[in-house]
N, C-alpha and C positions, 0 to 999 in steps of 0.2 A: 814483901812489900816492893812493888817496881818504883823506881822514881819516874819523874814525867820524863825526864829525857829518855830515858830506855824504851818507855811503851811507845814514844813515837818514832822510834830509831828502826830504818828499815834495814832488814839484812840480807845481803846477797848468799846466793849459794853457788858453791863451786862442787862440780861433779868429776872426777878422773876416773876415766872409764873407756875402754878401749873396744869393747863390743858392745855393739848395736842393739844389742836384743835388750842388754843389761840397761842402757841408756833410756830405752823406752820403759821399760819396768820402773823407772824412776818418773820419767815425765808424763806416761798415761795418768798416774794417781797423784800426782800435782795438779793435774788439768782437771781430775774428777773433782776434786776438792777445793777446787779453785783458788790455789794457791798464786799468790801474786807478784812474791820475790821473783827477782832476777833468777834465772837460773843459767849457769855458763859453764861449758862442757870442755875443758881439756881431755885428748885423746891420749896422752901419755904424760910421763913426766917431764920431758924435754918442752911440751907444748905450755905445762904448768910455771915449769922456771921462767919462760917467754913472758907468759902473763904477770906473773909474781915480778918480774924486772920491770914491766910496763906497767904495774900497777892496775891491771886490768882498766885502765883509762876512767876510771870509774873513783869518784872521792868516797871516801869514807870505808874503804875497804880495808882490812886489816891481816896480816899474815903472822902466822905462828912460826 
């Protein structure tokens, strides 16, 4: 059973991908099923590290 806090929590999605076709293979199905979560794309590991250091400028983002 989910707690009330978890059921209201919005999750952001990070995609690290350098191939534009693969990016579209993720984005289009999300759009088709009307996923409302924010999708952020990093082209490579360097972009990911920059986003990580800036914490995406989004509150509530957790890093592993």
